[in-house]
C-alpha positions as CSV (number, residue, x, y, z in Angstrom):
1,M,0.0,0.0,0.0
2,K,1.3,3.5,-0.9
3,H,0.3,6.6,0.9
4,Y,-0.3,9.9,-0.8
5,T,-1.2,13.4,0.3
6,P,-3.8,15.6,-1.4
7,V,-2.6,19.2,-1.7
8,F,-5.1,22.0,-2.3
9,I,-3.9,25.3,-3.7
10,A,-6.0,28.3,-4.9
11,Y,-4.7,30.7,-7.5
12,N,-6.1,34.1,-8.5
13,T,-3.4,35.6,-10.7
14,A,-1.7,34.5,-14.0
15,Q,1.5,32.5,-13.3
16,S,3.5,29.4,-13.9
17,I,2.8,26.6,-11.5
18,P,4.8,23.4,-10.9
19,T,3.0,20.1,-11.1
20,D,5.4,17.7,-9.2
21,C,2.6,15.2,-8.7
22,N,1.0,11.9,-9.9
23,S,-2.3,13.5,-10.8
24,I,-3.8,17.0,-10.8
25,I,-7.3,18.5,-10.9
26,F,-8.1,22.0,-11.9
27,I,-11.5,23.5,-10.7
28,N,-12.6,26.9,-11.9
29,S,-14.6,28.2,-9.0
30,G,-14.4,31.8,-10.1
31,T,-16.6,33.9,-12.4
32,T,-13.9,34.4,-15.2
33,N,-12.6,31.9,-17.6
34,A,-9.4,30.1,-16.4
35,V,-6.9,29.0,-19.0
36,I,-4.4,26.2,-18.3
37,E,-1.9,26.2,-21.2
38,N,-4.5,26.3,-24.1
39,V,-7.4,24.6,-22.2
40,I,-10.2,27.1,-21.4
41,L,-12.3,26.3,-18.3
42,A,-15.5,28.2,-18.0
43,P,-16.8,28.9,-14.5
44,S,-17.7,25.7,-12.7
45,Q,-15.8,23.5,-15.1
46,S,-12.9,21.2,-14.2
47,F,-10.1,19.4,-15.9
48,V,-8.3,16.3,-14.7
49,I,-4.9,14.9,-15.6
50,D,-4.7,11.4,-14.1
51,G,-1.5,9.5,-13.5
52,N,-1.0,5.7,-13.5
53,E,0.8,3.8,-10.8
54,L,4.5,4.8,-10.6
55,E,4.0,7.9,-12.8
56,F,5.1,11.4,-11.7
57,T,5.2,14.6,-13.7
58,T,7.5,17.6,-13.1
59,A,6.0,19.8,-15.8
60,T,5.4,23.5,-15.3
61,L,2.1,24.8,-16.5
62,Q,1.0,28.3,-17.3
63,I,-2.3,29.5,-15.9
64,N,-4.2,32.7,-17.0
65,F,-7.6,34.3,-16.6
66,T,-9.8,36.0,-19.2
67,G,-12.8,38.3,-18.8
68,A,-14.0,40.5,-16.0
69,G,-15.0,39.1,-12.6
70,Q,-13.4,37.0,-9.8
71,N,-10.4,34.8,-10.6
72,N,-10.3,31.6,-8.6
73,L,-8.7,28.4,-9.8
74,I,-8.5,25.5,-7.3
75,V,-5.7,23.0,-8.0
76,V,-5.7,19.6,-6.2
77,K,-2.5,17.5,-6.5
78,K,-2.0,13.9,-5.6
79,I,1.5,13.6,-4.1
80,F,3.3,10.5,-2.9
Protein backbone atom coordinates (compact mmCIF):
# COMPACT_ATOMS: atom_id res chain seq x y z
CA MET A 1 0.00 0.00 0.00
CA LYS A 2 1.29 3.46 -0.93
CA HIS A 3 0.32 6.58 0.94
CA TYR A 4 -0.33 9.90 -0.77
CA THR A 5 -1.16 13.42 0.29
CA PRO A 6 -3.77 15.59 -1.44
CA VAL A 7 -2.56 19.19 -1.73
CA PHE A 8 -5.11 21.96 -2.30
CA ILE A 9 -3.93 25.33 -3.70
CA ALA A 10 -5.99 28.33 -4.85
CA TYR A 11 -4.68 30.69 -7.55
CA ASN A 12 -6.14 34.07 -8.54
CA THR A 13 -3.37 35.57 -10.71
CA ALA A 14 -1.70 34.51 -13.96
CA GLN A 15 1.48 32.53 -13.26
CA SER A 16 3.50 29.40 -13.95
CA ILE A 17 2.75 26.56 -11.55
CA PRO A 18 4.83 23.42 -10.94
CA THR A 19 3.01 20.11 -11.06
CA ASP A 20 5.39 17.73 -9.22
CA CYS A 21 2.65 15.15 -8.66
CA ASN A 22 1.01 11.92 -9.85
CA SER A 23 -2.32 13.48 -10.82
CA ILE A 24 -3.78 16.97 -10.81
CA ILE A 25 -7.28 18.46 -10.91
CA PHE A 26 -8.13 22.03 -11.93
CA ILE A 27 -11.47 23.46 -10.75
CA ASN A 28 -12.59 26.91 -11.89
CA SER A 29 -14.61 28.23 -8.97
CA GLY A 30 -14.37 31.85 -10.10
CA THR A 31 -16.56 33.91 -12.43
CA THR A 32 -13.93 34.41 -15.18
CA ASN A 33 -12.56 31.85 -17.62
CA ALA A 34 -9.43 30.08 -16.38
CA VAL A 35 -6.86 29.03 -18.98
CA ILE A 36 -4.39 26.18 -18.33
CA GLU A 37 -1.91 26.23 -21.23
CA ASN A 38 -4.48 26.26 -24.10
CA VAL A 39 -7.37 24.60 -22.23
CA ILE A 40 -10.15 27.05 -21.37
CA LEU A 41 -12.27 26.31 -18.29
CA ALA A 42 -15.51 28.24 -18.00
CA PRO A 43 -16.79 28.95 -14.47
CA SER A 44 -17.73 25.70 -12.67
CA GLN A 45 -15.80 23.50 -15.13
CA SER A 46 -12.95 21.19 -14.16
CA PHE A 47 -10.07 19.43 -15.91
CA VAL A 48 -8.26 16.29 -14.68
CA ILE A 49 -4.87 14.86 -15.59
CA ASP A 50 -4.71 11.35 -14.10
CA GLY A 51 -1.52 9.45 -13.45
CA ASN A 52 -1.00 5.73 -13.48
CA GLU A 53 0.84 3.81 -10.78
CA LEU A 54 4.53 4.79 -10.56
CA GLU A 55 4.04 7.87 -12.79
CA PHE A 56 5.13 11.36 -11.74
CA THR A 57 5.16 14.63 -13.67
CA THR A 58 7.47 17.59 -13.13
CA ALA A 59 5.96 19.82 -15.83
CA THR A 60 5.43 23.53 -15.26
CA LEU A 61 2.05 24.78 -16.53
CA GLN A 62 1.01 28.34 -17.34
CA ILE A 63 -2.33 29.52 -15.95
CA ASN A 64 -4.16 32.67 -16.96
CA PHE A 65 -7.59 34.26 -16.57
CA THR A 66 -9.79 36.04 -19.15
CA GLY A 67 -12.78 38.30 -18.78
CA ALA A 68 -14.04 40.51 -15.98
CA GLY A 69 -14.98 39.05 -12.61
CA GLN A 70 -13.41 36.99 -9.85
CA ASN A 71 -10.41 34.76 -10.61
CA ASN A 72 -10.30 31.55 -8.57
CA LEU A 73 -8.69 28.36 -9.81
CA ILE A 74 -8.49 25.50 -7.30
CA VAL A 75 -5.73 22.98 -7.98
CA VAL A 76 -5.67 19.59 -6.24
CA LYS A 77 -2.47 17.54 -6.55
CA LYS A 78 -1.97 13.89 -5.58
CA ILE A 79 1.55 13.63 -4.13
CA PHE A 80 3.26 10.47 -2.93
